[in-house]
C-alpha positions in Angstrom: -15.9 309.3 172.7 -16.2 308.5 169.0 -19.0 309.9 166.9 -18.5 307.5 164.0 -21.6 305.6 162.9 -21.5 302.2 161.1 -24.1 300.5 159.0 -24.3 297.6 156.6 -25.4 299.6 153.6 -22.5 298.4 151.3 -22.3 294.8 152.4 -24.7 292.0 151.8 -25.5 290.4 155.1 -27.5 287.7 153.3 -24.3 286.0 152.2 -24.4 283.0 154.6 -21.0 281.6 153.3 -19.2 284.5 155.0 -19.1 284.6 158.8 -20.7 287.7 160.2 -17.6 288.9 162.0 -15.8 288.8 158.6 -18.4 291.2 157.2 -17.8 293.6 160.1 -14.1 293.2 159.6 -14.3 293.9 155.8 -16.6 296.9 156.4 -14.1 298.5 158.7 -11.2 297.9 156.3 -13.2 299.4 153.5 -13.9 302.6 155.6 -10.1 302.8 156.3 -9.1 302.3 152.7 -11.7 304.9 151.5 -10.4 307.4 154.0 -13.7 307.6 155.9 -11.8 306.4 159.0 -8.8 308.7 159.2 -5.4 307.8 160.7 -5.7 308.3 164.4 -9.5 308.0 164.5 -11.0 306.3 167.5 -13.6 303.7 166.9 -16.9 303.4 168.9 -16.9 300.9 171.8 -17.7 297.3 170.9 -21.0 297.6 172.6 -21.9 300.8 170.7 -20.8 299.2 167.4 -22.9 296.1 168.1 -25.9 298.3 168.7 -25.4 300.3 165.5 -24.9 297.1 163.4 -27.6 295.0 165.1 -25.1 292.2 165.8 -23.8 290.7 169.0 -21.0 292.3 170.9 -19.0 289.1 170.5 -19.1 289.4 166.8 -17.7 292.9 166.9 -14.9 292.0 169.4 -13.9 289.1 167.2 -13.7 291.3 164.1 -11.7 294.0 166.0 -9.2 291.4 167.3 -8.7 290.2 163.8 -8.0 293.7 162.5 -5.7 294.4 165.4 -3.7 291.3 164.6 -3.4 292.3 161.1 -2.1 295.8 162.1 -5.2 297.6 160.6 -6.2 298.8 164.1 -4.3 299.4 167.3 -5.7 298.9 170.8 -4.6 301.4 173.5 -5.1 300.0 177.0 -8.1 301.5 178.8 -8.5 304.1 176.1 -10.0 302.4 173.0 -9.4 301.1 169.5 -7.8 303.4 166.9 -6.8 303.5 163.3 -3.0 303.6 163.3 -1.3 306.9 162.5 0.8 305.0 159.9 1.4 301.3 159.5 2.9 298.9 156.9 -0.7 297.8 156.0 -1.6 301.5 155.4 1.2 302.0 152.9 0.0 299.0 150.9 -3.8 300.0 151.1 -5.5 300.2 147.6 -6.5 303.6 146.2 -10.2 303.9 146.0 -10.0 303.9 142.2 -8.4 300.5 142.2 -10.3 297.3 142.5 -7.5 294.8 143.1 -4.3 295.1 145.2 -1.7 292.4 144.7 0.5 291.9 147.8 4.0 290.4 147.4 3.5 287.4 149.7 1.2 287.8 152.7 -0.2 284.8 154.5 -3.9 284.1 154.6 -4.9 285.3 158.0 -8.0 283.2 158.0 -5.8 280.2 158.6 -4.1 281.4 161.7 -5.0 279.8 165.0 -6.4 283.1 166.1 -8.6 281.7 168.9 -5.7 280.0 170.6 -3.4 282.9 170.2 -5.9 285.5 171.5 -6.8 283.3 174.5 -3.2 282.7 175.3 -2.4 286.4 175.0 -5.2 287.4 177.3 -4.2 284.8 179.9 -0.7 285.9 179.9 -1.6 289.6 180.1 -3.9 289.0 183.0 -1.4 286.8 184.8 1.4 289.3 184.4 -0.8 292.2 185.5 -1.9 290.2 188.6 1.7 289.4 189.5 2.9 292.9 188.7 5.2 291.7 185.9 4.5 294.4 183.3 7.7 296.3 183.8 10.8 296.2 181.6 12.4 292.9 180.6 15.5 291.7 178.8 15.9 294.0 175.7 16.9 290.9 173.7 13.5 289.4 174.3 11.8 286.8 176.6 14.6 284.2 177.5 12.4 281.1 177.2 11.2 282.3 173.7 14.7 282.9 172.6 15.7 279.4 173.8 12.8 278.0 171.8 13.9 279.9 168.7 17.5 278.5 169.3 16.1 275.0 169.4 14.0 275.4 166.2 17.0 276.9 164.4 19.1 273.9 165.3 16.4 271.3 164.6 14.9 272.7 161.4 17.3 275.2 159.9 20.7 273.7 160.7 21.8 276.9 162.7 23.7 276.3 165.9 23.1 279.6 167.8 22.8 280.1 171.5 19.8 281.9 172.9 22.0 284.8 174.1 23.0 285.3 170.4 19.4 285.9 169.5 17.5 289.3 169.7 13.8 289.3 169.3 12.6 292.5 167.5 9.3 294.0 166.1 9.5 292.4 162.7 12.3 291.9 160.1 12.1 295.6 159.0 13.1 296.7 162.5 15.9 294.1 162.3 17.3 295.6 159.2 17.1 299.1 160.6 18.9 298.1 163.8 21.6 296.1 161.9 22.2 299.0 159.5 22.7 301.5 162.4 24.3 299.4 165.0 26.8 297.3 163.1 27.8 299.6 160.3 28.9 303.3 159.9 27.9 305.9 157.4 30.0 305.4 154.2 30.3 301.6 154.7 29.7 299.6 151.6 27.0 297.0 151.3 25.9 295.0 148.3 22.4 293.7 147.7 20.4 291.9 145.0 19.1 294.0 142.1 16.2 293.9 141.9 15.9 293.4 145.5 13.8 294.2 148.7 13.0 297.9 148.5 12.6 298.3 152.3 16.1 296.9 152.9 17.5 299.4 150.4 15.7 302.2 152.2 17.0 301.1 155.6 20.6 300.9 154.3 20.5 304.3 152.6 18.8 306.0 155.5 21.8 304.8 157.7 24.2 306.5 155.3 25.5 303.3 153.7 26.7 303.1 150.1 24.5 300.4 148.5 25.7 298.5 145.4 23.3 296.6 143.3 24.3 293.1 142.1 22.2 291.6 139.2 20.0 288.5 139.9 19.4 285.7 137.3 17.9 282.2 137.4 20.5 281.1 139.9 20.3 284.0 142.3 22.7 286.8 142.9 25.6 287.0 140.4 28.6 286.1 142.6 31.1 286.8 139.8 30.0 290.4 139.7 30.0 290.5 143.5 33.7 289.3 143.4 34.5 292.1 141.0 32.9 294.6 143.4 35.1 293.2 146.2 38.2 294.0 144.2 37.1 297.6 143.7 35.7 298.7 147.1 36.1 297.6 150.6 32.9 295.7 151.1 31.4 295.4 154.6 28.4 293.3 153.9 26.1 291.7 151.3 22.4 291.4 151.9 20.7 288.4 150.3 17.3 286.6 150.3 18.7 283.2 149.2 15.9 280.7 149.8 13.1 282.6 147.9 14.7 285.7 146.4 12.7 288.9 146.6 11.1 289.6 144.1 12.0 286.8 141.6 11.5 283.8 144.1 14.6 282.0 142.7 16.7 279.9 145.0 20.4 280.7 145.2 22.2 277.7 143.7 24.6 275.6 145.6 27.7 276.6 143.6 26.9 280.2 144.2 26.3 279.6 147.9 29.7 278.0 148.2 31.4 280.9 146.3 29.6 283.5 148.4 30.9 281.8 151.5 34.4 281.8 150.1 34.2 285.5 149.2 32.9 286.3 152.7 35.9 284.6 154.3 38.4 285.9 151.8 37.3 289.6 151.9 35.9 289.6 155.4 32.4 290.9 154.8 29.2 289.9 156.6 26.4 288.0 154.9 23.0 289.4 156.0 20.5 286.7 155.3 16.8 287.7 155.2 14.9 284.4 155.5 11.4 285.9 155.4 9.7 282.7 154.0 11.7 280.0 155.8 8.7 278.3 157.3 7.1 277.4 153.9 9.1 274.9 151.9 7.3 272.8 149.2 10.2 270.9 147.8 11.1 267.3 148.8 14.7 268.6 149.1 14.9 270.7 152.3 17.3 273.4 151.5 18.9 275.0 154.7 19.6 278.7 155.1 22.8 280.0 153.6 23.9 281.0 157.2 24.1 277.3 158.1 27.1 277.1 155.8 28.8 280.1 157.4 30.9 280.6 160.5 28.9 282.5 163.2 31.3 285.5 162.9 30.5 286.1 159.2 26.7 286.1 159.1 23.6 287.9 160.5 20.5 285.8 160.1 17.0 287.6 160.1 13.6 285.9 160.1 10.0 286.9 161.0 6.8 285.5 162.4 4.8 287.8 160.1 4.6 285.1 157.4 3.5 282.6 159.9 0.7 284.7 161.4 0.0 288.1 159.8 1.8 291.3 158.9 0.3 292.8 162.0 2.2 290.3 164.2 5.3 292.4 164.6 7.7 289.8 166.0 10.9 288.8 164.3 14.4 288.0 165.4 18.2 288.4 164.5 20.9 285.7 165.1 24.5 286.9 165.2 27.8 286.5 166.9 28.2 287.5 170.5 30.2 290.7 169.5 27.6 291.8 166.9 24.7 290.8 169.2 26.0 293.1 171.9 25.9 296.1 169.5 22.4 295.1 168.3 21.0 294.8 171.8 22.6 298.1 172.9 21.2 300.0 169.9 17.8 298.3 170.2 17.5 299.4 173.8 17.9 303.0 172.6 15.0 303.0 170.2 12.8 300.4 171.8 13.6 299.3 175.4 11.9 296.0 174.8 9.5 294.3 172.4 6.0 293.0 173.0 6.8 290.7 175.9 3.2 289.4 176.0 3.2 288.4 172.4 6.5 286.8 172.8 5.3 284.7 175.7 2.2 283.8 173.8 4.2 282.6 170.8 6.4 280.7 173.2 3.4 278.9 174.7 2.0 278.1 171.2 5.4 276.6 170.3 5.5 274.6 173.5 2.0 273.1 173.2 2.4 272.4 169.5 -0.2 274.8 168.1 2.3 276.7 166.0 3.9 273.6 164.5 0.5 272.1 163.5 -0.5 275.5 162.0 2.6 275.6 159.9 2.2 272.0 158.7 -1.5 272.6 157.8 -0.6 275.9 156.1 2.1 274.3 154.0 -0.4 271.8 152.7 -2.9 274.4 151.8 -0.4 276.9 150.3 1.3 274.2 148.2 -2.1 273.4 146.6 -2.8 277.1 146.1 0.5 277.5 144.5 -0.1 274.6 142.1 -3.5 276.0 141.2 -2.0 279.5 140.6 0.6 278.0 138.2 -2.1 276.0 136.4 -4.1 279.2 135.9 -0.9 281.0 134.6 -0.3 278.2 132.1 -4.0 278.1 131.1 -4.3 281.9 130.6 -0.8 283.0 129.5 0.7 279.8 128.1 4.3 280.3 126.9 4.0 284.0 126.5 5.6 284.6 129.9 8.3 283.0 132.1 7.2 281.3 135.3 7.8 278.2 137.3 6.5 276.8 140.6 8.7 278.1 143.5 10.3 275.8 146.0 8.6 277.7 148.8 7.5 281.1 150.0 4.1 282.7 149.4 4.6 284.4 146.0 5.1 283.6 142.3 7.2 285.5 139.8 6.0 286.1 136.3 8.5 287.3 133.8 7.2 289.5 131.0 9.1 289.8 127.7 8.1 293.2 126.4 9.6 296.4 125.2 7.2 298.5 127.2 8.9 300.4 130.1 8.1 299.7 133.7 6.2 303.0 133.8 4.1 301.9 130.8 3.3 298.6 132.4 2.5 300.2 135.7 0.0 302.5 134.0 -1.5 299.5 132.1 -2.3 297.7 135.4 -3.5 300.9 137.1 -5.8 301.7 134.2 -7.3 298.3 134.6 -7.9 298.8 138.4 -4.9 296.7 139.5 -2.2 297.9 142.0 0.9 295.8 141.5 4.6 296.5 141.6 6.6 296.0 138.3 10.3 295.0 138.5 13.0 295.0 135.9 15.9 292.5 135.7 19.4 293.2 134.4 18.7 291.5 131.1 15.7 293.9 130.5 13.0 291.4 131.5 10.1 292.9 133.3 8.1 291.0 135.8 5.6 291.0 138.6 5.5 289.2 142.0 2.1 287.9 142.9 1.3 286.9 146.5 -1.0 284.0 145.9 -1.5 282.7 149.5 -4.5 284.9 150.3 -5.5 285.9 146.8 -9.1 285.2 145.5 -9.1 283.1 142.3 -11.2 285.7 140.4 -8.7 288.4 141.4 -5.8 286.3 140.1 -7.7 285.7 136.9 -8.2 289.4 136.4 -4.4 290.1 136.9 -3.5 287.3 134.4 -6.0 288.6 131.9 -4.6 292.0 132.3 -1.1 290.7 131.4 -2.6 288.9 128.4 -4.2 292.1 127.2 -1.0 294.0 127.1 -0.8 296.0 123.8 1.9 294.9 121.3 5.3 296.5 121.7 4.9 298.7 118.6 1.8 300.4 120.0 
């Protein structure tokens, strides 16, 4: 039994504009970030917490469900609710000395159809338990869910892929890990954007692959430099984020898409496309994934539901040829016999009854307006002193900073001002930051922009 005691001493419960369950949620998150709630700590029961806080048990349960969905807590059946030993959310938690943490493109979890999802999840769990269906299932994922993904890929993303060529995994990071180990061998050569997605780099290096950085500019990955690499090494794959490049948010231009396709066919390497923000497109021109231009034998397409719901919703998928998919499924069954079959069935139900489609449409409208507001704020506070533009989609904005200060000096400047944010450097020497605006408070964004404005001159 937990001996942790909660109280509202640090939270104003008079703020009627904030739902009570959000205050409970924020309080628990604050205790986790401050280290009061240690990794692995068990929380009191919902009834006990309700008594401590003087709120209804329903309020506590709603707060706990939201935190579990975000990955900040985990529920162990018939045991209790715990702080995870280690999670993606934990690695991005702010230090106590920092007031603002800038994520790189998380969705606003207050927008998710949480009530529908949690109700569907509970119904499916109870039904499967009653029918004794909680055993192992297909390691590639719930077949009906994979068929739905196949339909969505064909209708919305121009990808013709059968359900048997889809493997559902616990998020895009797991997909990258499995692909790196199942498809390639230590010593194989893989190219990726530079700067690029750091967790992809880690996954490839951990698998023993030789990673080659290819510069990124306003049109995406430099395919001429990629072609030069193809002439010097035997390239096995290139990893790209072509729709909303990480971290710069640029879209890979059509001429470069065509040349990348030609290089793949000529030199025989795979294109690994990470389409992490594919559901959010703000342009009147609907740009399809790069993989839609490729033969099935030459691409592996990865996407995730974490941007649709929340980082704690660890459901993603990989599309690949039958030969590659067999290797992926075999390796996946070694490290994780199956995924969260209940979550997969719940997402399938939300697709089938239209809840998920309505959520995405509504979110796109809201995020597009927030993106426009963020760019207006950038223009108002920073003017022409930085480079920026409204992205075609995704949940982040890139701000290029022309300065002679090093990345380390910039990082220290932000940290000294209570801001946790990653600083990147392009091949031309431009430094920049990626700001996830979707769930960011306006006053926090103002503070970050004012901090950029307050950078000391280069000669200081």
